[in-house]
NUBADO-480534 format. One line per 10 residues: their letters; for each residue y, z, x of C-alpha. Coordinates in Angstrom, 2 decimals, always signed. Each point is the difference from the previous one (the first is absolute). Layout:
N
a> Y:Z:X | ...
END
This chain:
262
xxxxxxxxxx> -95.89:+49.28:-125.95 | -1.19:-3.70:-0.63 | +1.95:-2.79:+1.83 | +0.07:-1.91:-3.43 | +2.75:+2.40:-1.29 | +2.24:-0.72:+2.76 | +0.07:-3.73:-1.40 | +1.38:+1.38:-3.35 | +3.18:-1.89:-1.04 | +1.38:+3.59:-1.15
xxxxxxxxxx> +0.15:+1.24:+3.59 | +3.36:+1.40:+0.76 | +1.03:+0.73:+3.89 | +1.98:+3.23:+0.69 | +1.79:-1.42:+2.90 | +2.09:+2.46:+2.35 | +1.71:-2.33:+2.43 | -1.93:+1.66:+2.76 | -2.60:-1.15:+2.41 | -3.13:+1.03:-1.70
xxxxxxxxxx> +1.02:-1.37:-3.35 | +1.42:-3.39:+1.81 | -3.47:-0.07:+1.57 | -1.65:+0.29:-3.26 | +1.93:-2.93:-1.25 | -0.67:-2.07:+2.90 | -3.84:+0.60:-0.09 | +0.07:-0.82:-3.91 | +1.66:-3.32:+0.96 | -2.68:-0.72:+2.66
xxxxxxxxxx> -2.55:+0.09:-2.76 | -0.79:+3.38:-0.95 | +1.57:-0.05:-3.51 | +0.78:-2.57:-2.17 | +4.16:-0.01:-0.92 | +0.47:+3.53:-2.17 | +1.95:-0.23:-3.27 | +2.95:+1.94:+1.77 | +1.23:+1.35:+3.17 | +2.35:+2.78:-0.54
xxxxxxxxxx> +2.34:+1.59:+2.52 | +1.84:+2.94:-0.85 | +3.55:+0.60:+0.96 | +1.46:+3.45:+0.38 | +3.31:-1.50:+1.31 | -0.12:+1.92:+3.40 | -2.24:-2.43:+1.88 | +1.46:-1.48:+3.17 | +1.30:-3.38:+0.35 | -3.30:-0.97:+2.29
xxxxxxxxxx> -2.39:+0.91:-3.09 | +2.02:-2.04:-2.45 | +0.16:-2.95:+2.16 | -3.94:+0.34:+0.32 | -0.60:+0.07:-3.35 | +1.80:-3.40:-0.86 | -1.94:-1.49:+3.14 | -3.51:+0.95:-1.35 | +1.22:-1.16:-3.52 | +0.48:-3.41:+1.19
xxxxxxxxxx> -2.97:+0.12:+2.07 | -2.20:+1.02:-3.29 | +1.52:-2.77:-1.67 | -0.80:-2.68:+2.44 | -3.46:+1.15:-0.22 | -0.34:-0.30:-3.56 | +0.61:+3.71:-0.88 | +2.47:+1.59:-2.03 | +3.41:+1.15:+1.28 | +0.65:+3.56:+0.72
xxxxxxxxxx> +1.61:+1.41:-3.18 | +2.67:+2.89:+0.67 | -0.51:+2.80:-2.31 | +2.84:+3.06:-0.15 | +0.36:+3.26:-2.13 | +2.69:+0.03:-2.53 | +1.49:+2.77:-1.66 | -0.37:+0.58:-4.03 | +2.93:-2.23:-0.57 | -1.88:-2.65:+1.73
xxxxxxxxxx> +2.25:+0.00:+2.89 | -1.09:+0.02:+3.73 | +0.32:+3.00:+2.07 | -1.13:-0.16:+3.51 | -1.68:+3.36:+1.61 | +2.92:+0.21:+1.96 | +2.33:-0.08:-2.87 | -1.99:+2.52:-1.78 | +0.38:+2.41:+2.61 | +3.66:-0.45:+0.66
xxxxxxxxxx> +0.77:+0.47:-4.12 | -2.58:+3.05:+0.14 | +1.34:+1.87:+3.01 | -3.30:-0.12:+1.34 | -2.55:-1.51:+2.61 | -2.84:-2.04:-0.35 | -2.87:+2.26:-1.58 | -2.30:-0.53:+2.98 | +2.41:+2.13:+1.95 | -0.69:+2.76:-1.97
xxxxxxxxxx> -3.90:-0.30:+0.22 | -0.75:-2.13:-3.18 | -1.06:-3.66:-0.19 | +1.84:-0.93:-3.03 | +2.31:-2.78:+1.68 | -3.02:-2.22:+0.27 | -1.36:+0.56:-3.28 | +3.64:-0.47:-1.68 | +1.17:-3.01:+2.02 | -3.19:-1.85:+1.17
xxxxxxxxxx> -2.82:+0.69:-2.16 | +1.84:+0.32:-3.68 | +1.95:-3.26:+0.39 | -3.11:-1.75:+0.75 | -1.85:+1.34:-2.79 | +3.19:-0.68:-2.22 | -0.10:-3.66:+0.99 | -3.70:-0.07:-1.12 | +0.43:+1.65:-2.96 | +2.59:-2.60:-1.28
xxxxxxxxxx> -1.77:-3.10:+1.40 | -1.51:-2.13:-2.81 | -3.39:-0.82:+2.20 | -0.77:+3.72:+0.71 | +0.69:+1.17:-3.25 | -2.48:-2.54:-1.92 | -2.44:+1.10:+2.70 | -0.03:+3.60:-1.11 | +0.29:-1.43:-3.56 | -3.56:-1.49:+1.10
xxxxxxxxxx> -1.41:+3.11:+1.06 | -0.05:-0.98:+3.78 | +1.94:+1.58:+2.87 | +2.36:-1.20:+2.29 | -0.99:+0.02:+3.78 | +2.60:+1.76:+2.38 | -0.53:-1.19:+3.71 | +1.37:+2.88:+2.25 | +0.59:-0.85:+3.90 | -1.73:+3.24:+1.24
xxxxxxxxxx> -1.19:-0.56:+3.52 | -3.76:+0.82:+0.87 | +1.26:+2.84:+1.90 | +1.31:+1.66:-3.13 | -2.73:+0.10:-2.21 | +1.03:+3.17:-0.99 | +2.90:-1.15:-1.56 | -2.22:-2.27:-2.09 | -0.30:+2.94:-3.05 | +0.42:-1.99:-3.25
xxxxxxxxxx> -2.18:-2.51:-0.97 | +0.22:-0.42:-3.87 | +1.69:+1.20:-2.89 | +0.54:-1.07:-3.55 | +2.05:-3.09:+0.89 | -0.76:-0.77:+3.65 | -2.65:-0.54:+2.37 | +1.61:+0.77:+3.59 | -1.55:-1.72:+2.79 | +0.52:+0.29:+4.08
xxxxxxxxxx> -0.75:-3.56:+1.42 | +0.91:+1.00:+3.67 | -2.21:+3.35:+0.01 | -2.86:-2.51:-1.45 | +0.33:-2.58:+2.53 | +0.11:+3.04:+2.76 | +3.33:-1.53:+1.25 | +2.04:+2.18:+2.17 | +3.98:-0.28:+1.12 | -1.04:-2.47:+2.84
xxxxxxxxxx> -2.17:-1.71:-2.68 | +3.40:-0.05:-2.15 | +2.29:-1.22:+3.01 | -2.78:-2.58:+1.04 | +0.17:-1.52:-3.58 | +3.93:+0.14:-0.13 | +0.06:-1.92:+3.46 | -2.70:-2.87:-1.46 | +2.57:-0.49:-2.79 | +3.02:-0.48:+2.11
xxxxxxxxxx> +2.08:+2.84:-1.85 | +2.12:+2.24:+2.02 | -1.16:+3.53:+0.89 | +1.21:+2.77:-3.05 | +1.70:+2.60:+1.32 | -0.44:+3.53:-1.36 | +0.64:-0.18:-3.84 | +1.63:+2.99:-1.28 | +3.30:+1.32:-1.32 | +2.41:+0.37:+2.83
xxxxxxxxxx> +0.96:+3.42:-1.18 | -3.79:+0.89:-0.46 | -0.62:+3.97:+1.11 | -2.90:-0.94:+1.99 | +1.88:-2.12:+2.42 | -0.71:+0.88:+3.61 | +2.69:+1.18:+2.14 | -0.17:-3.17:+2.03 | +0.16:-2.08:-2.91 | +3.11:+1.97:-1.36
xxxxxxxxxx> +1.92:-1.15:+3.59 | -1.45:-3.63:+0.05 | +1.39:-0.23:-3.86 | +3.48:+1.19:+1.50 | -0.29:-2.54:+2.61 | -1.47:-3.00:-2.23 | +1.56:+0.81:-3.17 | +3.07:+2.36:+0.25 | +1.29:-0.50:-3.42 | -3.77:+1.20:-1.34
xxxxxxxxxx> +0.41:+3.29:+1.99 | +3.31:+0.58:-1.24 | -1.06:-0.42:-3.63 | -3.24:+2.31:+0.57 | +2.86:+2.50:+1.53 | +2.07:-0.05:-2.96 | -3.26:+0.56:-2.50 | -0.92:+3.06:+2.35 | +3.84:+1.41:+0.20 | +0.01:-0.49:-4.15
xxxxxxxxxx> -3.27:+1.87:-0.72 | -0.10:+3.49:-1.24 | -2.71:+1.63:+2.42 | -0.89:+3.34:-0.15 | -3.92:-0.11:+1.16 | +0.35:-2.58:+2.49 | +2.65:-1.06:+2.82 | +0.15:-3.67:-0.59 | -1.76:-3.27:-0.08 | -2.22:+1.47:+3.13
xxxxxxxxxx> -1.23:+2.88:-2.43 | +0.35:+2.30:+3.01 | +3.04:-1.64:+1.54 | +2.90:-2.04:-1.37 | +0.37:-3.35:+1.30 | +3.90:+0.33:+0.46 | -0.74:+2.86:+2.48 | -2.69:-1.71:+1.85 | +2.36:-3.18:+0.19 | +2.37:+2.05:+1.72
xxxxxxxxxx> -2.04:+1.89:+2.64 | -3.41:-1.90:+0.22 | -2.78:+2.34:+1.03 | -2.97:-0.84:+2.46 | -2.67:-0.11:-2.79 | -0.66:-3.61:-0.35 | -1.94:+0.31:-3.21 | +0.44:+1.88:-3.48 | -3.10:+2.03:-1.05 | -1.27:-1.81:-2.98
xxxxxxxxxx> -3.22:-0.71:-2.26 | -1.91:-2.72:+1.27 | +0.61:-1.84:-3.24 | +3.29:+1.11:-1.28 | +0.59:-2.04:-3.07 | -1.51:-2.41:-2.35 | +2.41:-2.50:+1.94 | -1.82:+0.33:+3.05 | -1.52:-3.66:+0.81 | -1.89:+0.50:+3.28
xx> +2.58:+0.59:+2.73 | -1.43:+2.93:+1.51
END
């Protein structure tokens, strides 16, 4: 894709709060992109405290460098009230959709809130009315070319700067270091069914309150086809008797929330 599209003022960044997307923002600030129209972080309500702290820190860094701040967007119900993914699962006595082999939680709580923000933004609407498209910047790393499946529809042009720059994880880490920003923790819901077993134990040691909430969600879920948050095992059983298996067998890229951790 021609570089001139990168300087279009109607670029909108989908910021995930992890290593890859943070590195992408640092690369943009270093001169690879003009400031975008907006930088959106979709909050599921289930991120760990370190991610929320990082998002605020990155927002300050962006503003200090002439970029727009990070805009936090959330999914709302039909009555207009915000309902976190955790609250939704508790209300419906279920687990996140990825536990059942689906990926609609990232669609509903990550992608749709960002699209809704754009749908209600006057500048985006004016752009579409003129016949032009909004450019979405996605932080998929150079090793994730297979994830870059979407490039254009009637409203958006998707572009993947890290892939274009041939930036891998180590390049993102270097850019974050040059910016003087803290290293991101893994960006994922604390109750994500694709959490590794060692991460479950770490969650209990670092954030016992969050582990307790995840176990409450699991205990309230009406399950028939899976055993719990681990799909093939329940977190509660594992916590009571940890096994020697350090990792959960997961897909290489478990869900749309993945931001370069593995």
